[in-house]
N, C-alpha and C positions, 0 to 999 in steps of 0.2 A: 681180565685177559687170560686166556689159556696159554701161559707162557711156553709150556712144553710143545703145544701144537705149533705156535709161531716159530719157535726155535727149530722144530723139525722141518718146517717149510723153508726156513732160511738155509738150513744145511743142504737142501736140494737145489738151491738157486745159484745161478751163475753170477759172477761179479757184475756183469752188465745188467742183469735183471735187478740186482739190488740198487745199483746207481740210478736205474730208471725210476725208482721209488723215492729218490731224494729231491726231485723237482721236475718241473716241466711247464707245459702250457696250463691247461685246466683239465687235463684228462690223463688217465693211465690206461694202457691197453689191457685187454681182457686176460685174466689168469684163471683158467679152470672155473669159469662162471657160465653155465649153460644159458643161452639166449640173451646174454648181456655182452655188448661189444666194448663197453668202457665204463669206468667209474669217474664221474666228474668231480673235480675239486675246485672250489671257488665259490664266492658268495652269490654270484648272479645266476648260477645254474643249479642251485639246490632245489629239491622238489617243493618244499613249502616256502620258497623264496617270497617274501612279502614286503619288499621295499616300498611298494605302492601303498601297502596297507598297514605298515607298522604303527603309524600315528593313529590311524583309524581304530586299531585294536586298543591302543591306549585310551582313546576317547570313550570306548565302550565301558570301561571299568567292569568288565564282565569276564569271569573265568570260563563260564559256559560258552560264551561267544568265541573266546580264544580257542577253546577245545574244539568247537565245531569247525573253525577255520583250519586248525591243524589236521583234523581228521579228513576234511574234504580235499585239502591240497596233498596230503599224504597218499590218498587213494588215486588222485590224478597222476601223481608222480610214479607210483608203483605200476599203474596201468601202462604208462609210457616207458617204464624202466629207465628213468631219466638220470637219477643220481642217488646219493647215499644218505643224506640227512637234511634236516630242515634249517634253512638260514633264517635266524631270528637275531636281529641286532639288539644286543643287550646293553649298549651304551646309554649313558644318561644324557638327556637333552640339556645343553648349556645355552644354546641360542635358538629359541623357538622361531625366530624370524629368518633363519637360514633354511633354504630349501632342503638341506640335508636332514632337518628335523623329522621329515617324513619317514626316515629309516629307523626311528627309535620309538619306544613306547611312551616314555614319560620323563619328566625332570625329577621324579620321585623314585627312590630306590625300592621302596616297599611295593608300590604298584607295579613297577617293572618286574620285580622278582615274582610276584604272584602270577602275572600273566606268562612269564617265561616258564614257570612250572608246568603250564598246560601243554607245552611241547615236550612231552615226557618220554617219547620213544615207544609209546604203545602202538603207534601206527608206522613205525620205521625204526630209525636208529637214534632218535633224539634230535635236539637242536644244535645248530652251529652258532657259537657265540662270537660275534664279530665286533670290530671297533670297540675293544674292551675299555678304552680310556676316553671314549667320547669323540667329539668332532674336532677337526683341525689337523690336517696332515702336516702343515708347516709350523705348527705351534710347539713350543717347548713349555709344557705344563709343569709347574712347580707345585707339588702337593706334599702335605705331611702324611704320616702313616694313617692317622684317623681318617683323613679324607680319602686316601687310597682304598682302605678296607671298608669303611662305612658307606661310601658313596659309589665310587667307580667299580669296585669289585664285589659289592654286596650281592648283586644278582648271581654271581658265581658262588658266593658263600652259601646262598640259599638254594640254588638249583643246579650247581655244578655237577652233581652226580648224574644228571640227565643229559649232559653234553655229549654229542657225538664227535664234535670237533671244536677247535678254538682257532680263530684267525687273529694274528697279531696286528696291532695298530701300527700306522706308518709314521707317527710323530715322535716327539721326544718327551721323556719324563725325567724331571730333575737333571737335565743336561745329558741324559743317556738315551740313545736310540732304543725304542721299545724292543725292536727285533734283536738288539745286541746286548741287552742288559740281563745279567745273571739274576739280579734282584727281582726284576719283573717276571722272569721265567719262574723263579721259585714261588713268587706271590700268586701267580695265576694257575700254575699246574698243581698246586697243593689242593685245589678245590675240584679238580676233574679226575676222572678215572685214568688209570695208567694205560688204557687202550684207546683213549680218545685222541683223535688225530690233531696235530698242530700244523698250521701252515701260515706262511707269511703273506704280506701284500705282494703284489706283482713285482718280480725281480728284486725283492728285498731279502737278502740272505740272513739267516739267524746265526748268531755267534757260535762258533764251534766250541769255544772254551766255556760258554754259558749253557746253552741248551744241550749240545751234543755230549758234553762231559757227564751229564746226568741222564742220558738216554732220552732227552726231551727235544732233540733237534727237530725243527719244523721243516715240512715239505715246502720247498721254495717255488712259488708260482712263477712261471716265466723263465725258469732255468733253461739255458740253451744246450744243444747237443755238444757244443765245444766245451762248456763247463763240465758236463757229465764225463766227457772223454778225459779231461784233465784230472778228474777225480779217480777214474780207473787207473790212469798212469801213476798217480800218487800212491795208490794201494800196491800196484805192481812193483813200484820202486822202493817200497818199504817206508814211505813217508807217512802213511796212515795205516794203522793196523786194521785188519779185516774185521776184528771184533767191534771196532768203532763204527764201521759201516753198518754192522748189524744193529747197533743201538740207534743209528740214524733212522732206520727204516722200520723199526719194530711197530711203532704206532700206525704208520701208513699201512703196513701189511695186515695188522690186526683189523683195521677198518675195512680192508678189502675182503678179509675172511668173513666179517660180519655181513657185508653186502652179499657175499656168496650164500651165506646161510639164510639170509632174509629172502632172497629171490628163489632159493632152492625150495622153500616151503610154498612158494607161489603167492599170489595175491588173493586167492579165494577166501582166506580168512578175514580179509579186510572188507568190512561192510561199506558198500558204496554210500557216499554222503554228499548231499548237495551243499553248495556254499551258502552260508547264512546271509541274511539281508544286511549287508554292510552299512547301508546308508541310514536306515532308521536307527540302528544300534549305535552308530558313531557320530552322527551329525549333532552339532551343539547349537542350541538356540541361545544366543548370547543376550539378546534384548527383545522384548515384545511388549508393546503398550496396549495390547488387545486387538491389534489389527489381524493377527493370525490366530487360528486358521481362517482362511478366506475362500469364498467360492471361486473356482478356477475361471469361470466365465467373466468375472469382473476384472481380471488382471491384464496388464499390458507388460510384456516381458521383453527386456532388452539384454543383449549379449552378443557374443561372436559365434555364429553358426559353426564355424570351422573347428571350434574347440570342444564341441560336444558331438557324440555319435549320432544323436537324433536332432541336432540343431536345426537342420533344414526342414525337418518334419514340423517342428514347432514354429517355423518362420520367425525366428528371433529378429527383433529390430536392432540394427546396429546402435550402439550407445551414442555415437556421434549425432544420431538423428533424434535423440530423446526430446530435445527442446520443442520440436515440431509435433511430436506424437505422444505427449504426456497423457496418460489415461486417468481413470478414477482411482486405480490402485496400481502402482508401478513396482515391478520386480526387476532388480538389476543383478544379473549373474556376472560376477567378477572372476575372470579366469586367467588373467595375464599379469599377475602381480608378484610372482614368486621370486624373480630375480631383481627387478628394479623397483618394487613396490607398486602400489596402485597408481596408474597413470593420472596425471593432473586432469586430463580431459574427462576421465571417468569420475573423478572427485567432483569436478565442476558440474557434470551432468546430474549426479546424485543430489548435490546441494541444491541445484536449481529445481529438480523435481520435488524434493521434500519441502520446498518453500510453498508449493501450491497444491500438493495432493499427497495422500498417504504413500509412503515409499518404504520398500523392503530391500535390503542389500544382502546378497548371498555370496560368500567367499568360497569359490569352488577351486581350491588349490591344495597344496601339500604342506603349508606352514602358516604361521601367523604373519601379520604385517601391521604397520601403523595404520590406524583407522581414524582419520581426522574428522570424519563426519558421523561418528558413532552417536553423538548426542542430538543429531539432526534427524536421523531416520527413525521410522516407527518400529522397525524390527531389523535385527541383524542375526544372520545364521552362518555358521562355519561348517562346510561339508567337505571334509578331507577326502581326496581321491575320487570325487564324484565325476562321472563321465557322461551322464545322460540328463537331459532336461526333465524327462519324465520322473526320474528319481527325486529331483528337487521339488517338482510340483506336487508330488504325493505328500511330501513333508510340509509344504506350505498350505495345503488345502484340507487334509483330513488325517494323515498319519502323524502321530506325535513323535518328534525327535527325542531320543533318550540318551544322547551322548553327554559327557561332561569333559571339561578341559583337563587334560593330563599335564598341563604346564600353566605358568602364569603369563597372562597376556598383558604386556606392558604398553605404555603409550608410544614409546619410541624404541628403536633398536639399541640405542646407547644406554638404556636403562639396565641392560643385562651386563653383569660384571665381565663376562668373557670378551666383550667387545668395547668396554668403556675404560679409558685410560685412568680414570680416577681410582679404579680398583687395582691399578698396577703402578703405584707411585714411583717405583724404581725403574721406569722405562720398560725394558724387555723382561723384567723380573716378573713373569706372569704367574703370580701365586693364586691358587684357587683353594678356597676353604671348604669345610664340610657344609657351610651354609650355601645351598644351591636352590635357585628357584624360590618357591614360597617360603622355604625355611629362612631365607634372607629377607624377602620382602615383608613377610608377616611379622617377623621378630624385630625388625629395625625400622618400622614406620615408613616404609616406602609406599608411595601412591602408585596404584596399578589400574589398568583399565578393567580387566576381569580377573578375579583370583583363581588359583588352582582349585579344581573340583567344581567350578561354577558351570551351570547349565540349567536352562528352563525347559519346561514342556507346557502342555496346554491345560494344566491343572495345578493345584496347590497341595502342600503336604504339611502336616503337623506332627511333631515328635513329642511324645509324652515324657514324663519323668523317668530318669534312668537309674538302674541299680548297678553298682560296681562292687564286686567282692573279690578278695584275693585269697589264694591258698598257698602263697609263697613262691609259686613257680609260674602262675598265670593270673590274669585278671579276667573274671567272668562278668560280662556286660550284658544287660538286658534292658530293652525299652520297646515301646510301641510306636509304630508309624502309621498315620492315617491319611488317606486321600480325602481332602476336604473341599475339592473342587467339583466341577460338573462333568469331567471327562475321565476316562481311564488314563493311566500314565505309569511311568517307571521312576521310582525314587532311588537315588544313590546315596545311601547313608554312610557318612565318613566319620571315623573315630580318630581324634587327634589326642596325643598324650603329652603331658608336661610334668617334669619333676619339680616340685615346689622347693623354693629356697635352694636351688641347685648349686652345687660346687663344681658341676661339670657343664661346660658350655655345649650347646647344640641339642639339649634335651627339652626343648620348648616348642609346643605346637607342631608335633611331628606325627605324620600319618602312621597309624598303627594297624588299622583294619578298615575294611569297607564292605558293605553289603548292598547288593542291587536287588530290588524287589518290585514286581509289577503289582499294581493295585487298581481294581475297578473303582468306579465312582462310589464314594462313601465307605469303601472297604478299609479295614484296619488289620494290621498283622503284627504279631509279636516277634521281635528279633532277639535272638540269644547268640552271642559269639564269644569265643575265648581269645584273648590276646596273650600269646606266650611271652614270658619275660625275656626270652632270647631275641624276640623281634624288636625290642627297643634297647638292646644291649649296646655298649660302646666298646671300641677297641682299646685294650690295655697294652700300652707299649712295653711295660715291664715284663709281662708274661706272654706277650705275643698271642693274645686270645681275646675273645669277646667276653665282657663281664657286664652283668646287669647291676646297675647302681641302686643301692637300697634307699628307701625314703618314701615320702607320701607323694603319690601321683594324682594328677587331675586328668580325667578322661572327658573330652568334649565331643558331643555328637552334633554334626552339622550337615548341611546340604552343600557346603563348599568350605574351604579353609577359613573363610571370613564370615560365613553365614552359620553361626553356632546357635543351636536351638536348646541344648540341655547339657548339663555336666554333672559328674559325680567324682568321688574320691576313694582311694584305697591305698594301703601300704604294701610295699614290697621290702622284705627284710634281707634279701641276698645281696652279695657283692658290694658291701658298703665301702670298700677301699679300692680305688682304681687310679692309675696314672694315665691321664688323658693328654699329657704334654704341656698344658698351660693352666695356671690358676689365675684367679681374678686379680691378684696383686701384680703378677708379672705381665698379664695381658688383659687389661680392663676392657679393651674394645670388644672382646669376644663375649663379654657378659653384660654389655651395655644395651640390654633389650629396651627398645623404645627410642633409641638414638641412632643416628646414621652409623652404618658399619664402615669404619675407616681405620683398619689396623695399621699401626706404625711399622716401619721396616724393622726396628729392633724386636718388636713382638713376633713378627714373622720369622726372623732369624732364630729366635729362641725356640720357637715351635719346631722349626726344621732342624735345630741343633747344629747348624752350620752357618758360618758367616756368609754374607751375600757375595757371590762372585759373578761378575758381569759375564753373561753368556752371549754368544754371537746371535745376531738377528737372522743370519742366513747360514744354512748348513750345506756343505758341499754335496751331500747326497740327497738334498731336498731342493733340487734346481727347479725353478718355475718353467713351465712349458714354453717352447718357442712360439712366436707369433704364427709362423708358417704351419706348425703342427696343429695349433689350435684352430686355425681357419679350415684346414683340411677335415678335421674331425667334426667340427660344428656343421660343416656343409653336409657331411654324411648323415648326421643325426637328423637334420631338418628334412632330409629326403626319405629316411627310412623309419625313424622312431615314431610311435604314437604320440600325439600331442601331450597326453597326460603324464608322460615321463620325460619329455624333452628338457624341461627346466632342471630336473635332477641330473640328467646325463650331461648337460652343459656345465653344471656346477662341478661334476666329477672331472671333466676335462680341464676346467680352469684351475682346479685346486689340487689335482694329483701331480706329484713331482714327475718330471720328465723321465727319470730313470726307472720309475715304478709304474709307468703307464702301460696298460695292456694294448696290444696291437689292434 
């Protein structure tokens, strides 16, 4: 930030101008910005807002795809002069069966970070990092420092320099409201530039003694004119020093200046870019016994016409009529499962059809869900965000899907720790460890339906012997991958790393790198990639930094986290001493790989370094919405919102606290 320029502008501003920058609805009036009427603040109005596409981007496992999306949406935004930065939710998926999972990339911090880097500001001002601590506005998450830095904040650690802004989460962390915690403020702002804007969730003010004292106060979305006038009076009465107001608005003003400079140069330098093909890149073929690909003319397609843009054109047969109209190959498009799960009527129809003829089920939604018929159907596909039948039919008949699961697909919702009481033995003591998603399921022998990284296409791959060499600061990995099937396809090779005989928990079967490569029939390619030692470092509480643990590492190459095809070994000699909070003697549960992960309360208390203190289930500032308010807004959504986003909007209405809800 050009601090002299910002301070010069502040010196020319009236008090009312400054207080206007402390909060408001979702926009700020123009200030010396030719052809621009306003700057929009808020996650739903950013130019590359991708709430519908976040999970699809994660399914792609593709940096090139993410870059293409960022470029296309940045051009569209600049053309409309709509807003200032790209909204990309960097939170980690904790419950893939919640509709809100569609707003995030992955359950894995490395995959999330790599994709987040693609929104680097080359076509705008960078990304907006939102929902920094994951899902759950009403939840009080209890996490230790390793979990905070290695899981939740890892994307900021790796890509924070590219952040245009950061939006604060609305829940609680270790008993403190995220917007009011000085500790959270220090943790998050240390990884972003000092001119990156901060803003809160709607009508949630940031603590003056926390953020404002360090010049980090957030712009308050939804602040009313009355609240702004009271701020003016406080300054005029000497209750608040004018210098403090300057600190409050420095980041906001810096953002407005960058917007001005960006549009001053015009959009001519931005090359127009078309949106990449979302559906082939991100759709995941979960199961296929050989029935796919199939000739389109042999299929009978069931689904709800109203849920697809071209549903009537394809004359979809209602699922309730499937018993009378079963064909030689039956396709079921399931689109109404995100909130309540797959309807029993649909389950019965699929089971009935699969008993007499080849049957394919396609989940056309924003999240995972229990699939009780998975072992009965001949093929199962997940198409996140799909809106057209034509897109699905292309993938079923000739175009190979190339997506992979960026989360673990469990058999039931209760298998995920964030929603299962067995992982919170102290009632509302909702502790969350660094073991999230596949790191938990793969290390502690949990049965899952489909593992992290899983995905099929219409061919097969073979991975040759790998070579792993170390130079002390990185691991150099080389191997060959060959298409041994009859069709072209895309292999997503994944490298998982483990520290042998580890004295540090959490360094087992951890994604360290991935490479996506297209291969023609019979084609083979040589893959060479470097894994930086910093990318598998752990957080050292003693020194408040990341340290790479020395020792012998195993590198496994696979096509999913459980489909390992080759492995190699190498030594890293740096960072041999590190304090990670717990050793095996104090907390054996964390090192008991192969056994159920059931940490005892004393282990958790020692990790947190504080005794357990019962925290309230209900917080005054997190009041649930009234029944009348919910009905009114749900009715409006059903009338005005596209079907593809209704489930997410309904979820937002039902889970957003009353005091924080946008009008």
